Each structure stands twice: as structure tokens, then as C-alpha cells.
C-alpha positions as CSV (number, residue, x, y, z in Angstrom):
1,M,23.4,11.8,3.2
2,V,20.3,12.9,3.1
3,T,18.3,11.0,0.5
4,Y,14.4,11.5,-0.9
5,C,12.5,8.4,1.4
6,W,14.5,10.9,4.7
7,I,13.2,14.1,3.1
8,A,9.4,12.6,2.9
9,F,10.2,11.7,6.6
10,E,10.7,15.1,7.3
11,Q,6.9,16.3,6.1
12,L,5.6,13.6,8.2
13,D,7.2,14.7,11.1
14,K,6.0,18.2,10.9
15,G,2.7,16.8,10.3
16,D,2.1,16.9,6.5
17,K,1.3,13.5,5.8
18,A,-0.3,14.9,2.5
19,G,3.1,16.4,1.7
20,F,5.1,13.1,2.8
21,Q,2.2,11.0,0.5
22,R,2.7,13.6,-2.5
23,M,6.2,12.9,-2.1
24,M,6.0,9.1,-2.2
25,D,3.3,9.3,-4.9
26,E,5.6,11.6,-7.2
27,M,9.7,9.7,-6.1
28,P,11.6,10.1,-9.2
29,E,12.6,6.7,-11.0
30,G,16.5,7.4,-9.8
31,A,15.1,7.2,-6.1
32,R,12.9,4.1,-6.0
33,W,16.0,2.0,-4.9
34,Q,15.6,3.6,-1.7
35,L,12.6,1.5,-0.7
36,A,14.3,-1.9,-1.4
37,G,17.2,-0.8,0.6
38,G,15.5,-0.6,3.4
39,Y,12.7,2.0,3.7
40,F,9.9,0.0,2.1
41,E,8.4,-0.8,6.2
42,D,8.3,2.1,7.3
43,V,6.4,3.7,4.5
44,Q,4.0,0.8,4.6
45,K,2.9,1.6,8.3
46,V,2.1,4.7,7.1
47,C,1.0,5.0,3.4
48,S,-2.1,6.3,2.7
49,H,-3.1,3.8,-0.1
50,R,-2.7,0.8,2.8
51,V,-5.8,-1.1,4.1
52,D,-6.1,-3.3,6.6
53,A,-8.8,-5.8,6.1
54,E,-10.2,-7.9,8.4
55,P,-10.2,-11.7,7.2
56,T,-14.3,-12.5,7.0
57,R,-15.5,-16.0,8.1
58,R,-16.7,-18.7,5.6
59,P,-19.8,-20.1,6.1
60,V,-19.5,-24.1,6.9
61,N,-21.0,-26.9,8.1
62,G,-18.0,-28.7,9.0
63,L,-14.7,-28.2,10.4
64,N,-13.9,-24.5,9.8
65,I,-10.2,-24.1,10.3
66,E,-9.3,-19.9,10.3
67,W,-5.8,-19.1,9.4
68,S,-5.1,-16.3,11.3
69,F,-2.7,-13.4,8.8
70,E,-3.1,-9.9,8.0
71,L,-4.6,-8.7,5.2
72,K,-3.0,-5.6,4.1
73,R,-4.0,-4.8,0.9
74,C,-3.2,-1.4,-1.6
75,L,-5.9,0.3,-2.2
76,R,-3.9,1.4,-5.7
77,Q,-3.7,-2.2,-6.9
78,S,-7.4,-3.0,-7.7
79,P,-8.8,-6.2,-9.4
80,D,-10.4,-4.6,-12.1
81,G,-8.6,-1.1,-13.1
82,R,-11.2,1.0,-11.4
83,G,-9.4,2.1,-8.2
84,L,-11.9,2.8,-5.6
85,A,-14.8,2.4,-7.6
86,Y,-14.7,-1.1,-7.3
87,W,-14.4,-1.3,-3.4
88,A,-17.2,1.7,-3.5
89,S,-19.4,-0.3,-5.6
90,G,-19.4,-3.3,-3.0
91,G,-16.2,-5.2,-4.1
92,D,-14.1,-7.2,-1.4
93,I,-11.3,-5.8,-0.1
94,A,-9.5,-8.9,-0.1
95,A,-9.6,-8.8,-3.7
96,Y,-7.0,-5.7,-4.0
97,G,-3.3,-6.8,-4.5
98,A,-1.2,-7.5,-1.6
99,C,0.8,-4.6,0.0
100,C,4.2,-5.7,-0.3
101,L,7.4,-4.5,-1.7
102,A,7.4,-6.7,-5.0
103,N,4.0,-5.3,-5.9
104,C,4.1,-1.8,-4.6
105,P,3.1,0.9,-7.8
106,I,6.0,3.4,-5.4
107,G,8.3,1.4,-5.9
108,R,7.9,-0.5,-8.8
109,K,9.8,1.1,-12.2
110,T,6.5,2.4,-14.2
111,Q,4.1,3.8,-11.9
112,V,0.8,2.7,-11.8
113,P,-1.8,5.9,-12.5
114,A,-3.8,6.8,-9.0
């Protein structure tokens, strides 16, 4: 059975990443179940809204224990609702929402405007 996500990935295979992202951003409500059904990991890898931020070291004088975890952030989940303007004005990328299925604006029932 051909699904909406499958058609979007066909666009990506043809080299049209902008077309793929446009299809994901405009995904109809009836097709959003596909992300929870197993496509989210594949979409997450190529989504243009995802940013891999580097963890920053904190200046301390004592024992500094560093956690090694990935900071995958979604640029559509700004902390102040201004989108990329927060990051462009010097804000920390770590303040953006985590890139996960529960927070994904594409997978939610109500879309967050870009």
C-alpha cells in the first residue's frame, strides 16, 4: 500500500529534498499516524528543521562531570515563539524544543506555523 510518507521519500530519492520537506510540512491530518507507525526515525534523519547542537562546557572550579548525550533540537519549537529570530539574535540552540515524536510539529494534530 502506498502511503503519504512513502511518496515523500520517493521525492527525496529523486534528489528533491525541498519537495520532501514541503510534503512533510503540509502533511494532512489523516496521514500523521504514519509518523507514529514507524516513519518518524527516517523523517527525523533528513528533516531540515532538525539541528544537532553540541553540548557546551560549563565553567566550574571543581569536579565537572560531562554527560554525553545528543542535543537534537527542532527549529520550529523556539522558546519565545519567534522561530529562527531567537537563534539569530544570539540565543542558545539548546533552548529550542527536543526533536522527538511527542514534540514534533509535523506529527501533532495541530500544526505550529513555521
